[in-house]
BALOBA-1460 file (C-alpha; in Angstrom, 3 decimals):
// residues 105
<rec num="1" residu="m" x="-0.731" y="-50.282" z="7.291"/>
<rec num="2" residu="a" x="-3.401" y="-49.093" z="9.702"/>
<rec num="3" residu="l" x="-5.507" y="-51.329" z="11.890"/>
<rec num="4" residu="g" x="-7.956" y="-53.270" z="9.727"/>
<rec num="5" residu="d" x="-6.229" y="-52.599" z="6.404"/>
<rec num="6" residu="y" x="-4.975" y="-55.231" z="4.005"/>
<rec num="7" residu="p" x="-1.205" y="-55.726" z="3.806"/>
<rec num="8" residu="a" x="0.547" y="-53.602" z="1.188"/>
<rec num="9" residu="e" x="1.719" y="-56.748" z="-0.647"/>
<rec num="10" residu="y" x="-1.830" y="-58.092" z="-1.084"/>
<rec num="11" residu="n" x="-3.253" y="-57.811" z="-4.606"/>
<rec num="12" residu="p" x="-6.812" y="-59.169" z="-5.000"/>
<rec num="13" residu="k" x="-6.338" y="-59.738" z="-8.747"/>
<rec num="14" residu="v" x="-3.301" y="-61.945" z="-8.131"/>
<rec num="15" residu="h" x="-4.066" y="-63.563" z="-4.766"/>
<rec num="16" residu="g" x="-7.842" y="-63.911" z="-4.900"/>
<rec num="17" residu="p" x="-9.892" y="-63.665" z="-1.702"/>
<rec num="18" residu="y" x="-8.004" y="-62.403" z="1.327"/>
<rec num="19" residu="d" x="-6.827" y="-65.050" z="3.794"/>
<rec num="20" residu="p" x="-5.632" y="-63.670" z="7.164"/>
<rec num="21" residu="a" x="-3.585" y="-66.842" z="7.792"/>
<rec num="22" residu="r" x="-1.341" y="-66.297" z="4.733"/>
<rec num="23" residu="f" x="1.793" y="-64.165" z="4.428"/>
<rec num="24" residu="y" x="1.631" y="-62.056" z="1.260"/>
<rec num="25" residu="g" x="5.163" y="-60.630" z="1.435"/>
<rec num="26" residu="k" x="8.266" y="-61.775" z="-0.386"/>
<rec num="27" residu="p" x="9.251" y="-65.257" z="0.840"/>
<rec num="28" residu="d" x="12.523" y="-65.494" z="2.726"/>
<rec num="29" residu="t" x="14.836" y="-68.380" z="3.575"/>
<rec num="30" residu="p" x="13.276" y="-70.609" z="6.273"/>
<rec num="31" residu="f" x="15.125" y="-70.622" z="9.587"/>
<rec num="32" residu="g" x="16.005" y="-74.295" z="9.252"/>
<rec num="33" residu="q" x="17.888" y="-73.629" z="6.009"/>
<rec num="34" residu="v" x="19.938" y="-70.660" z="7.260"/>
<rec num="35" residu="k" x="23.682" y="-71.310" z="7.550"/>
<rec num="36" residu="l" x="25.568" y="-70.047" z="10.609"/>
<rec num="37" residu="g" x="27.486" y="-67.486" z="8.549"/>
<rec num="38" residu="e" x="24.215" y="-66.045" z="7.193"/>
<rec num="39" residu="l" x="22.459" y="-65.903" z="10.570"/>
<rec num="40" residu="g" x="23.380" y="-62.267" z="11.257"/>
<rec num="41" residu="s" x="22.025" y="-60.984" z="7.950"/>
<rec num="42" residu="w" x="18.935" y="-63.201" z="8.299"/>
<rec num="43" residu="l" x="18.185" y="-61.726" z="11.743"/>
<rec num="44" residu="g" x="18.848" y="-58.231" z="10.354"/>
<rec num="45" residu="r" x="16.017" y="-58.677" z="7.843"/>
<rec num="46" residu="r" x="13.559" y="-59.283" z="10.688"/>
<rec num="47" residu="s" x="11.637" y="-56.386" z="12.179"/>
<rec num="48" residu="i" x="9.834" y="-55.983" z="15.477"/>
<rec num="49" residu="g" x="6.795" y="-54.670" z="13.604"/>
<rec num="50" residu="g" x="6.245" y="-58.063" z="12.002"/>
<rec num="51" residu="i" x="5.705" y="-59.894" z="15.299"/>
<rec num="52" residu="p" x="2.032" y="-58.882" z="15.745"/>
<rec num="53" residu="s" x="1.332" y="-59.943" z="12.160"/>
<rec num="54" residu="a" x="2.993" y="-63.314" z="12.745"/>
<rec num="55" residu="i" x="0.939" y="-63.831" z="15.912"/>
<rec num="56" residu="s" x="-2.229" y="-62.919" z="14.014"/>
<rec num="57" residu="r" x="-1.412" y="-65.379" z="11.212"/>
<rec num="58" residu="a" x="-0.736" y="-68.122" z="13.764"/>
<rec num="59" residu="w" x="-4.054" y="-67.346" z="15.478"/>
<rec num="60" residu="w" x="-5.996" y="-67.573" z="12.203"/>
<rec num="61" residu="r" x="-4.222" y="-70.776" z="11.163"/>
<rec num="62" residu="w" x="-5.235" y="-72.329" z="14.491"/>
<rec num="63" residu="q" x="-8.785" y="-71.043" z="14.038"/>
<rec num="64" residu="h" x="-9.073" y="-72.457" z="10.514"/>
<rec num="65" residu="k" x="-7.600" y="-75.826" z="11.479"/>
<rec num="66" residu="y" x="-9.270" y="-76.560" z="14.818"/>
<rec num="67" residu="v" x="-12.162" y="-74.195" z="15.581"/>
<rec num="68" residu="q" x="-13.965" y="-73.298" z="12.361"/>
<rec num="69" residu="p" x="-14.334" y="-76.635" z="10.502"/>
<rec num="70" residu="k" x="-17.875" y="-77.946" z="10.188"/>
<rec num="71" residu="k" x="-17.112" y="-81.066" z="12.206"/>
<rec num="72" residu="t" x="-14.743" y="-79.849" z="14.883"/>
<rec num="73" residu="g" x="-13.733" y="-82.140" z="17.702"/>
<rec num="74" residu="i" x="-12.683" y="-81.672" z="21.285"/>
<rec num="75" residu="a" x="-9.105" y="-80.649" z="20.349"/>
<rec num="76" residu="p" x="-9.524" y="-76.825" z="20.523"/>
<rec num="77" residu="f" x="-11.160" y="-77.047" z="23.938"/>
<rec num="78" residu="l" x="-8.431" y="-79.315" z="25.288"/>
<rec num="79" residu="q" x="-5.725" y="-77.071" z="23.800"/>
<rec num="80" residu="l" x="-7.237" y="-73.995" z="25.457"/>
<rec num="81" residu="m" x="-7.591" y="-75.860" z="28.746"/>
<rec num="82" residu="v" x="-3.964" y="-77.070" z="28.763"/>
<rec num="83" residu="g" x="-2.718" y="-73.655" z="27.653"/>
<rec num="84" residu="s" x="-4.639" y="-71.857" z="30.400"/>
<rec num="85" residu="m" x="-3.420" y="-74.357" z="33.018"/>
<rec num="86" residu="a" x="0.199" y="-73.782" z="31.934"/>
<rec num="87" residu="f" x="-0.291" y="-69.994" z="31.920"/>
<rec num="88" residu="f" x="-1.797" y="-69.874" z="35.410"/>
<rec num="89" residu="y" x="0.855" y="-72.254" z="36.730"/>
<rec num="90" residu="m" x="3.571" y="-69.926" z="35.433"/>
<rec num="91" residu="i" x="2.037" y="-66.773" z="36.889"/>
<rec num="92" residu="n" x="1.430" y="-68.435" z="40.280"/>
<rec num="93" residu="y" x="4.726" y="-70.348" z="40.502"/>
<rec num="94" residu="g" x="6.278" y="-67.789" z="42.844"/>
<rec num="95" residu="k" x="3.447" y="-68.248" z="45.329"/>
<rec num="96" residu="m" x="3.367" y="-72.044" z="45.082"/>
<rec num="97" residu="v" x="7.091" y="-72.552" z="45.558"/>
<rec num="98" residu="h" x="6.794" y="-71.423" z="49.199"/>
<rec num="99" residu="h" x="4.230" y="-74.122" z="49.975"/>
<rec num="100" residu="r" x="6.456" y="-77.098" z="49.234"/>
<rec num="101" residu="n" x="6.668" y="-79.797" z="51.884"/>
<rec num="102" residu="y" x="10.155" y="-79.971" z="53.319"/>
<rec num="103" residu="k" x="11.424" y="-82.937" z="55.294"/>
<rec num="104" residu="y" x="12.895" y="-80.753" z="58.049"/>
<rec num="105" residu="h" x="11.305" y="-77.479" z="59.027"/>
């Protein structure tokens, strides 16, 4: 699958219009239903190449739920604000930890 192509599992006659937030592959056992003895084989069926697709589906699900409705609220803006605050706190934590106030210098 090249950049911008439909997934190989997508069939417009069966699935209808393309939805980027939907997984068109064969459904697998959800992680919550995997038994400890089956965990190794379940992890073996995962591939690194599927991570960008999963991130893209999560992005489109968020877009469809919070950003693109006709009457959207303040939720997407607050989510972006909190997410950016957490991100910048994490990347600057090493610099901020040296500025703590200690009782004895």
